[in-house]
C-alpha positions as CSV (number, residue, x, y, z in Angstrom):
1,X,113.0,91.8,76.5
2,X,114.8,90.0,79.3
3,X,115.8,93.3,80.8
4,X,112.2,94.3,81.3
5,X,111.0,90.9,82.3
6,X,113.0,88.3,84.3
7,X,116.0,90.5,84.9
8,X,113.7,93.2,86.4
9,X,112.0,90.5,88.5
10,X,115.5,89.4,89.9
11,X,116.4,93.1,90.6
12,X,113.2,93.4,92.7
13,X,113.6,90.0,94.2
14,X,110.2,89.0,92.8
15,X,111.4,86.2,90.4
16,X,109.2,83.6,92.3
17,X,106.1,85.7,91.5
18,X,106.7,87.5,88.1
19,X,109.2,87.9,85.4
20,X,108.4,85.0,83.2
21,X,105.3,83.1,82.0
22,X,104.8,80.1,84.1
23,X,101.9,78.5,86.0
24,X,101.2,80.2,89.2
25,X,103.1,83.5,88.3
26,X,101.3,86.8,87.9
27,X,101.5,88.3,84.4
28,X,100.4,91.3,82.5
29,X,100.6,90.5,78.7
30,X,100.5,92.9,75.9
31,X,100.1,91.4,72.4
32,X,101.1,93.5,69.5
33,X,100.6,93.1,65.7
34,X,104.1,94.4,64.9
35,X,107.5,95.1,66.5
36,X,107.1,98.0,68.9
37,X,110.4,97.7,70.7
38,X,111.8,101.0,69.3
39,X,108.6,102.8,70.3
40,X,107.9,101.1,73.6
41,X,107.5,103.1,76.7
42,X,107.5,101.6,80.1
43,X,104.9,102.7,82.6
44,X,105.2,101.4,86.1
45,X,101.6,101.4,87.3
46,X,101.9,99.5,90.6
47,X,104.4,98.1,93.1
48,X,105.7,94.7,93.1
49,X,103.1,93.7,95.7
50,X,100.3,94.8,93.3
51,X,99.5,98.1,95.1
């Protein structure tokens, strides 16, 4: 999970804006009813600036 959240934010130099759940940070949340890690697909829908 860290690889796709905070570590990715550090790689994009966006850790001040995204990558963890904190007041003032942007977040897209997906809540699942079971473990989907093995079936997860990552889709990049916009750039780090929200484009």
